[in-house]
N, C-alpha and C positions, 0 to 999 in steps of 0.2 A: 878447384876441387882436387887438383893433382898434388896439392901441397903435403909435405910430411909433417907439418906442425899440427898436432892433435887438436889443440884448442881452436885453431882457425878452421879446421875441418869440421868441428862440431858446429861452429857458427854457420858455416856454408850449408851444412845439412839442415840446420834449423831454418834457415831462410827458405830452403827447397820445400820443406814440409808445409810452410805457411802459404806459399804461393803456388804450389803445384796444382791446387784445385782450380784456381782461376786461370792458369796457363798450363793445361795438361800436355799440350803438343811440345812445349818447350821442356817440360819435365822429362819427357822420354829421352831427351839428349843426354841426361845424366845417368842413364841406365848402365852404359858400359863402365863408368867409374864405380858404380855400386857393385857390379859383378867382380870387377878387379879387386875392390877393397874387401870383398868377402873371402878372398884368398890371401890377404895380407898376413905376414908372419905375426904381426901384433894382434893378440886376441880382442884388445880394446876396439881397434879399427874394424875388425871382422863383425863384432857385435854392434858397433855403431852403424855399419852399413846395412845390416839386415833389419835393425830396428827402424832405421829411417825409411827403408823400402816398404815396410809394413805400415808406417804412419802416412805415407803418401796414398791417399785414397783416390787413386785413378785407375779405372778399369784396364786401361791399356798397358800399364806397368805390371799387372799381376802375373801375366804369363812369363814375363822375364824374372820374376821373384822366385819361381818354383825351384829351380835348380840350385841357385845359392842357398835357399832355405833348407833344401834337403841336405846339403852338405853341412850347414851350421847345426842342424838337429843331431848330427853325428860327430860334431866337432870334438877334438880331444880336450878342449878347455871347457870347464863347467859354466863359466860366465857366458860364453857364446851359446852354449846349449839352453841355458835358462832364458836368455834373451830370445832365442829362436822359438822357444816354446810359446812365449807370449805373442810373438809374431804370427803363429798359426792361428790364434784366436782372432787377431785383427784381420788376417787374410780371409778367414771364414766369414767375418761380417761383410766383407766386400763381395766375395764370390764363394758361396758354401759349396756349390757343386764342384768347383775346381779343387778345393781342399779334400773333398771325399775321393774324387777321381785320382788325385796324386798320392793317396795313401797316407797323408799327413796325420790323419786322426789315429791310425794304427801306431804310427811312430810316437805320437804324443802319449798313447797309452803305454808304450814301452818305456817311456821316460819315468813313469811312476816307480819303476824298478831301478832307477839310476842310483849310483853310489853317492852322488852329491845331494844333500838334503834341500838346498835351494832350487836345484833342477826339479826335484820331486814336487816342491811346493808350487813352482810356476806351472808345472805340468798339470797339477790339480786345479790351479786357478784357471788356466786356459780351458781345460775340459769342462769345469763348472760353468764358465762363461758361455761356452757353446751349448751346453746342455740346457741353460736357462732359455735361450732362443729357440731351442728345438727340444721341448719336454719329452717328446716320444722317442728320442733317439737312443736312450739308455746307454749313453757313453760311459758314465762311471759305474760300470758293473763290478762292484766290489765283492771280494771274497776274503776268507780269513788270511790268505797269504798276502794279498795286497794291503789288507788293513794292518798286518804286522809291519809291512815296510813303511807305511804311513806313520805309524806310531814310533818307529825307529827314527824317522826323519824329524819327528815333532820336537825332539829334544835339541836339535842342533840348528834348525833353520831360524830365520829372523822373525820378529813378532808378527809381521803381516803374513809370512809364510805359515806360521802356527795358526793364524786365524783361518786361512784357506783350508788347512788340513782338518781343523777341528770342525768347521762347517761341513766338510765332505763326510767326516765320521758321523755327524749328527743324522745324515741321510741313510746310514747303514743300519740294518736290522740283524742283530746277533742271532745266532741259530738256537742258543739256549742261555740260561741264566749264568752258567759258568763263563761263557765267553763274554757276556755283558759285564760281569764282575772284573774280568781280567782287563777289559778295555777301561773301565772306570778306574782301576788302580793305576794304570799307565797315564791316564789323563789328569788325575788328581793333582799331581805336582804343578800343573799350569795354573791352579787357583792362586798360587803365591806370585804370580808374574806381576811386574810393575805396570804393564799395559792394561787398562781397564777392558779394552776390547777382547783381549786374550782371555781375561778372566770370565767375561760374560759368555764367550764362545764355549769355554770349558764347562760353565755352569749349564749351558744348554745341552751338551752331550750327556752330562751326568743326570740331569733332570729327565731326559728322554730314556736313558738306560735303566734308571731306578725303577721304571715301570715293570721291568722283567725281573727285578730282585724280590725275593720274599721278605716280608717285613719281619720275619722271625729270625733272619740272619743276623749275626753279630755285626757283619760288615755294613749292613743296611743302617744301623744305628751309628756306626762310626762315620759313615759317609754324610749323615745328616749333620753331625757335629762339625765335620770338616767344611761344609758349605756355608755355615754361618759367618766365620770370620772374614773371608774375602768380601762378602756382601756388605758387612759392616764397614770394612775398610774403604769401600768405594764412597761412603758417605762423608769422607774426610776430604774429598776432592773439591774443586771449585764448584759453584752453584749449578752451572749448566750440566756438568757431569753428574752431580748429585741428582738432578732431575731425571736424567736418563736412567741412572741406577734405580731410583725410586719407582719409576714406571715399570721397570723390569721386576723389581722386588714385589710390586703390587700383583703382578701375575703369579710370582712364586709362592707368595703367602696364600693366594686363593687355591692354588693346587696342593701345596704342602705347608700348612701353617706351623707345623711342628718344627720346621728348620729354624725359625726366628722366634719362637715362642718365649724364649728367655731374654731376648734382646729389646724389650719394649722401650727402655730408656734412650736407646739410640735414636729413636724416632721422635723424642720430645723436641719441640720446636725451640730454636734459638732466637734471640731478639733480633739478630742481624740477617736472618735467613730472608731471601726474596719470597714474595707472596706465593709464587708458583711452587716453591719447595715446601712452604708451610702447609699449603692445601693438600699437597701430595702426602706429606708425613701424616697429617690428620686422618686421611683416608686409611692409611696402613695401620695407625693406632686402633681404629675401629675394627679392622679385620683381625688384629691380634688380640683384641680385648677378651678377656675370659674371667671366670670367677676368681681366679688367683690374683689377677692384677688389676681388677676393676677399680679398687680404691685409689690407687695412685693415678690411674687414667682419669677418673672423675676429678680429682684434685687438680690435675693439669688442665683439663678442659674448663673447669670453672675459672682458673686463672686466665685462660686464653679469652674468656668471654669479657674480660675487662680491658682488653687491648684497644688501641685506638683505630686499627684497620677494620673498617666496617665489614668488608667481605669475609675477612678471617673470623671475626666475631660471630657472624651469621652461621658460618660453617661450624664453628665450635659449639654453638647452641644446638644446632641440628645434630652434631655428633653425640651430644648427651642423650638426646632422644633415641638415636640408633643404638647406643649402648643399652638403654633400658629395654628396647625390643629384642636385642640379641642375648643379653644376659638377665634371665628373669629374676634371679636373686638380687640384682642390683636395682630393680625397677623403682622400689620405694625410695632408695637413695638418690636416684636420678630425678624423680619427681620433686623431692625435697630441694635438690639443687636448682632445679628449674624455677621453683617458687621463690627461692632466694634471689635469682636473677630477675624475676618479675618485680620484686620489691625495689629493685634499683631504679625503676621507672624510666630507664633508658629506652626510647621508643622502639628502635629496631630490634633490641634484645627482647622486649616484651612481645612483639609480634612474632619473632621466630619461636619463642618459647610456646606461644598458643598454638602455632602450627604443629609442633612436635608433640605437644600434650594431646592434641586430637588423635595423633597416631597411637599414642600410649593407651588412650581410651579404647581404640579398636582393638589393640593387642590384648589388654586386660579389662574387659568389660565388668562393670559393677565392683570395681576395686578402689579406684582413686577419684570417684566423683566428688568427694568432699572438697576438692579444690575449685570446683566450678564457681563458687561464690567470689573467690579471689580473682578468677579470670574475668567475671562480669564487671568487676570494678574498674577494669582497664578498657572497657568497651569503646568509650569515647576517643581514645588515643589511637585506635586502629585506623590506618589509612591505606594499607597495602592490600590489594585484592586477595591474596592467598591467606593473609591473616584474618580479614573479614569473613571470607568464605568458611574458614575453619571455626571461627567463633559462631557463626550462624548454624553450622553443622552441630555444634555442641549444644546450642540452645534448643534446636529442633529435637535433637536425639534424646535429650534429658529434660524436655519441657515439663513433664509431670513433677520434677523436683524443683522447678524454678517458678516461684509464685508469679512473678511478673514477666514470664516468657513472652506473652502477647505484646506487652509494651516494648520489650527489647527488639522483637522482630518488626514491630510497626515502626520503630525509629529508623530502621534500615530501609523500610518500604518508601518512606518520604521522598528519597532520591533515587527511586528504582531505575529510572531511565538514564541516570548518570553513572550507574554502577557498571563494572565490567561484566562480561558474559559469565564468567565463572561465579561471580557473586550473585548475579540474577538467578542462575540455575539453582544454586544452593538455597537462596532465599525462597524461591518457589517450593522446593522440596521441603524445607524447614517448616513453612507456614501450613503446608498440607499435612505434615506429621503433627504439628500442633493442633490442628482442627480435628484429626482422628483421635487425639487424646483428650482434648477439651472442646467438643463439638458445640456445646451451648454457648460458650463465651467467644468463640472466634469465627462465627459464621460469616459475619460482615468482612472480616479480615481476609478469609480465604477467597471470598467472591471478589474482593478488590485486587488481589494478586493474580487471580485467574484472568481477570479482565485485562490487567496490564500486559500479562504474558501473551494472551491470544489476540487481543484487538489492537493494542497500541505498540506492539513489538515487531521489528522487521527481521528479527533473528530466527531462522527456520527451527533451529534446535530448541530454543526457548518456547517458540509457538507450539511445536509438536508435543513437547512434554506438557505444556499447559492443557492442551486438548485431551491428551491421554488421562491426566488427572481429573479434568472436568467430567469426562465421561464415565471414569471409574466411580467418582463420588456421586454422579447422578443416577447411575444404573444399578450399582452393587457396592454399598459402602463396606460390606464385609470383605468382599474380594480386595477392595482398595486397601483395607487395613492389612490384609495378608501380603499385599505387594509392597506397599510403602514401608510398613513396619516389620518387614521380614527380618529374621535373624541375620546379621551381617557376618560374612566369613571373616575369620581372623587374618590380619595382614601378615605377609610372609616375614620370616625372620631376617632374610637377606634378600631384599628385592634388587639390589644393584650388583649382584654377583654375575660374572660373565658366564654364559651357558657352557656346560662342560665340553661339548664338542668343539666349540670355538676356543675355549681355554686350551685344550690340548694342541689345537692347531697354532695358537700364538706362542705356546711354549717352544715349539719348533722354531720359532723366529726370534728367540731371545737374542738381544744384541743388534737388532735391526730396527729400522723405522717402524716396522709393523708392531714391534713390542712397546714403542712410545705411543703410537696412535691407538694401540689396542684394536687394530683392524688388520685382517690379513691382507697381504698384497693381492691386488686384482691382476692375476696373471692373464696376459693376452698377447697375441701376436702383434708385433710393430706394425703400424700403418705404413703401406707402401704408397709412394706417389708416383704418378705417371709423368713422362716427359712430354710437354706440350710445346710445340714450335709454332709460333704465330707467324703468318705471312700469307701473301696472296700468291700462291704457287699453283699455276694451271697444269695439272698433271697430264692432261690430254693434249696439250699443245694448242690444238684448235678449238678448245672450249667444249661445250655441251651441244653445239648447234646440230651435230650429226646424230645425237642420241635418238631424236625422233624426226623422221623425214616424211613430210606429207607427200603422198603419191608415189613413193618409191619403196621397194621391198627392203627390209631391214638388213638382209644378208649382203646387199650391195653397197652399203654406205662406206665410202672412203676406202674400199678395198680391204676392209678389216673383217675378221671373223666375229661378227656380232650375232649372238644367238639369244633366244628368249631363255629366261631362267627355267631351271627344272620345276616340275610341279611339286606340290607339297610332299616332303619326304619325312618319314618318322624314323628316328634312330632305331637300329636293330636291338641294341642293348639298352634296357631301361632300368632294371633293378640290379643294384650292386652296392657293396658297402661304401661308406662315406669316405672321400678323400679330399683333395683341395685343388683349386686352380684349374689349369688348362686340361689336365688329364681328365677330371671330372666332367667338365663342360662338354668335351667332345667324346666322352666314353672311351678314352684311349686305354685307361687302366681301370680304376675304380670310380664310381660315381653313383649318384642317387637319381633315379629317373622317375618321372611322373607319367600319367596317361598321355599328356601332350609332349613329353620329352623335355620339358624345361628344367633347367638346373635347380637343384634344392641345396641350399647351404646347410652344413652340419648344425645340429642344435647347439645353441650357446646359452650360457647361464645369464638370464636377464635379471633375476632377483635372488641374490645370495640369501641362505638361511639366516645368516647373522643379522640381516636387515629386515627380516620379515618374521621374527619370533619363531624360527624353525621351519618356515615354509620356503622351499627352494623351487624357483620357476626356471625351466629351460625351455627354449623353443626355437622355431624357425618359421618361414613363410613358404607357401607353395601355391602354384597356380595349375589347376588341373581342369582341362576342357572348359575354359572360361570361368571357372569358379576359383576364388581366392580363399585360402584357408590359413589359419594360424595353428601350427601344430605344437601343442603344449605338453610338457612333461612336469607334473607336480609331485614333489618329494616332501614327505613329512619328516623332518629331522628334529622335531620337538618331542616332548614326553607325553603330550596329550593328543586325543583324537581331534581331527579337523573336519568340520561339516559346513553346510550352508554357503557353498562357493557361489560368487557372482563376479562378473567382469564388466567393465565400462571403459570406453576410450574417451579421451579428450578431443575436442575439435582439432582436425589436422588438415594438411595441405590437400589431400586428395579424397577427403570425406570417407575414410575407412571407418567402419563401425561393425560390431558383431551382428551377424544376421540371425543369431539364435542365442539362447541363454547358454551360460557355461554349465554343461551337464556333468556332474560328478555323481554317479549313481549310488555309491556306497560311501559311508564315512571313511576318511583317510587316516588309517592307523599309524602309530609311530614307525618309522623306517620303511613305510610303504611308498610305492611310486605308482602313479596312474598317468597314462597318456591320452590326450584328448585332442580331437581335431575340431577347431572352432571355425565354422563358415563365416566369412567376412563379406560385407557389401560396400559399395562405394557411393552410397546415397546419404551419408551422414553429414553433419554440419562441417562446413569448410572454414579454415582459418590458416593463414600463412604461418608455418613453423620455421625455427632456426635450429639445425639445418632443415631443409625442406621435407626430408623423409623421415622426420622425427615423429615418433608415436608415443604419446604419454598414456599410460594404462593404470587403471585402479583395479585391484583384486580384493574381494571381500571374502572373509570366512567368519567362523564363529568366534574367533580370537580378536580380530582387528581388521582395519582396511589398510592395504599396503599399496605403494605407488612405486612405479618404475618407468623408465623410457627406454626405447630401443629404436634402431634404425631399420626400416624395412627395405629390402632390395627393390631397386627400380623395376626389374623385369616382371614383377607379379602384376604391374599395371599395364603391361603390353597386351593389347586386345587382339583377337583373332582376325579382324577385318582391317589390319594395318597396312595392307598392300595398296599403295597409291597408284592411280592411273598414270601411265607413262607421259601422256600429254601434260597432265597437271604437274607432274614431278619436274619436268623440264621448265615449264613456265614459272613455277614457284622457285626453283633453284636460281634461275636467271634474274629474279627480282632482287636477290641479294648481291650487293656490290662485291667485286673481286677483293678489295681491301679488307672486307670483313669476313674472310674465310680463315679457318684454323686447320692446321695440319699437325699430326703426331704419329709416332711410331708405335707399333705393337710388336713386341719381340716374342721369339720362342713360339711360333705358331706353324708347326710342321705340315698342316693340312693343305690340300690343294683348294682351288676355288669352289669345285662342286661340293667338297666335304664341308667347307666353311659355310657355304650357302645353306646346305641341308641342316647343319647344326643350328645355325642362327634362326632358320625358319621354325625349327622345333620350338623355339622360344619367342615366336611371333615377331622376329625381325625379318622382314620380307625383302627379297631381292627383286627390284622393279625391272632391272635390265642388266645385261652382262655383255662385255665386249673384250676383245684382246688387241692391245696396242703395243707394238714393238716387243712382243714376247711376255707382256705383262697382262694379267687378268684384271679387269676393272669391274667391280660389283657396285651397282647403284642401289641403295637400300632405304627402306622407309619402315617406320613403326609408328603406331598410334597409341596414345595413352588413354586411360579409361575416361578421362574428362574431355576427349576430342582433340587434344593437342597432338600434332604431328612432329616428327623428328626425321630429318633426311641425312644421309651420309654417303660418301664414296669410299670404297675400300679397294686398295691396289695391292695385288698379290704377284710376286715374282716366283714362278716355279723354281723349286730348288732352294730358295732363300727363306729361312725360318722367320723372317720379319715381314710385317705388313704395314702399309701406310694408310692412315684414315685422313680423309679431308672432308671437313664439314662446314657448312655455311654458319658463320658466327654473326649474330645480329648486333647492331649497334646497341649500346647499353640503354635501356629505358627504365623508367620506374615500374614497379609492380602494377600491372593493369589488366584486369579481366582475364586472368589465366584460366579460370575454372568454368567459364561459361561455354558449354558445348556449341559447336558450329560458329565460333567467332572467326575462324579462319585457320590457316595453317601457321603453326609456330615453330620456328627453327631455333633450337637451343644447343649451343656448342657443348656446354658442360654435360648435358644430358646424353648427347652422342658419345662423348668421351667415356662417361661412366658406364653407359649400357654396353658398348662394344667392347671395352676393356674388361667388362665383367665376364664376357664370354671368350675373350681371346688371350688375355694376359694372365700369366701365372700369379698366384696370390691374389686373384681378382676379388674374392670375397672380402678380403682385408682392405684392398684399395677403395672399395665402394664407400667404406666408412668416411673416407676423407674426400675422395674425388667427387662423389655424387652431389652435384648441385650445392656446392658451398656458396655460390653466388648464382642463383637461378634468375637470370634476366629474361623477360619475355618480350618477343617482338612479333606482334600480329601481322600477318601478311594476307592481303586480300587475294582470294582465289580468282583466277581469270574466268570470265564467262565462257 
């Protein structure tokens, strides 16, 4: 390491980075060399040293890194400064508190004003990285002055530096349209960059700031014209880049189709395009289709329908139907094109054509029914469920115009039980429609289909629909006619457009994976893992024999201060804003309290609006005075009113089920939010879930039924009578062999034993006994779950030491056996102890529960001593 050879030093440092994690104690020996190299006259060596120290992810080294890093952040050489800027982000990932305490974040903010553009870019990149992991920190507090510095650096830094700066600019909100226009003018030159990532980042900034520009401005029109060429140029790259560009263009044309309205030919499919590029181009062609270009679009689509790739041909035929629905003036030409394709007698072409013609009939009723005869000629060739269902719908809907409609439907009825559910449902409705239009001729046919649907079918949907039709027809034929033959609503012009609110969100993610998947990133805190050390360590030295002494006072055992635990204590502070981790759980700063004082996690989004047609569901779980509740927040982000709410749980590990209906007393209007507390019981059906605390939920409203799953926190299952008798505690603990014990550390717990016991008791974790051994407080604790399972643990606290040690009996691994039958005995579960106690003592506990809690819930029944 002391060598002056730069190449050799690089190799040694690379070796250190790779092996420091497995041998942290030996890595510390290299610290002196790092510190020395940080003061080397060669800037390359200074930068190499600080970079390597940042890459060695060992906690013990971080404290030695602070002083060299502080010097390098103010180094005279820009290469060292830019390397140090990235090092701050790496150090923050290892120890965020240390970075804040040392003032590195303020230094990083100062580097945005650096004279070197690469230093500015790296500072922005580091701050962005830190801000992603701490969304509420507001590190990038941009203002017009800092924006001006970023725009100045934009012209001179490398392509990746430009991407970081452009992404940062996209998060800025200009104060008025003049500032927005000024920024757009300075970003526009990036559109001609050779790197496609820079181009897409520039497009993202311009798309966002165009929202603030008036469409009457001359500059607005100029900007639209400038955006088209770079997007077109992206399509000349290799297929993989083309696909990414096309997915982004798909979003752009949905938001502003006028940008590419004159570039239709660019999206015409080439013979050697991969299938994924072809399908994406086809989708964009439909979005850009208008009265002006529909003729050339239809000519292209008809050509595509004769290709050899079956999937592509199907999509092309469907595209013709979508064009008919989108551009009304072209409907007749589209129908004519579809009829020409049907005449080819190619099976899959005919079937797709019938499916889209059904949609055209829905869009333009009583206009193109003259083609029905041609469709009926191809009835025998239909073998796909969707095509058969479409044909049945056409025959039933226009039965009065088809002389032999009963014969056609009866031919489908012969193999009723072999048909798919989609065809069966459509056939049932089609025959009922036929009966209502021709009652005298089809009475026997309708009775036959109703009998098949209600008596011979196991499908509940089919059976229920059959019963409804049967009762309607038998009680009130007039009402049946009004229901079954009611006027159909016209199908929407663009059913596949992304919802406007989601589209605006995705525009902000142009150039990222979110724009390729068309799904926003699910932002959430990283899961934390706890450190578990396995081993048979007897922390008492003499074991637990002196915990309970028959015939002698507890105070005199072994000369130790052994006192009974305090009686139930309720935290003084119960109501406060939501925070996280240790401070919340012990009410040290902010926290949410309940009547019983147990911890309540902040509400999290369980069902995003994009997955539930505009309904967003957030929630958390609480336990108050023995009652479990699911606190829900329902937000309507759709454009229509929501009513008729209901909720249902799937079977789960602890039998959680709603104890009352979901009460939403008034219709939920657009942009309205309502909060509901749903009481839960633990008497529902039981089934082992993976992970064990997984809860699958179905929520229904007038729009649809939506499904999501969430992980409920373990502590809501801790019952109030979870304090075990001391004699039983000792006997049960001793039943577990020493080699099957687990021990792990809980850090950053500044409370003393009394405070810990009180706080845990407020969440139904009870201290059975307490003693002091060699200056260390030992708490012996028990808790009981709602299904009668017990968990035991020992907690060791050293006064003045912020760390605690937990020791828990860990049973031998057994198969899943009788865990949910009450009174089967005491069950000792290592993972449950770890998860529950760390949830109350370790920072970031709410996050760690997601991973820590019972990933492997192995049950070990223990017989209670008599």
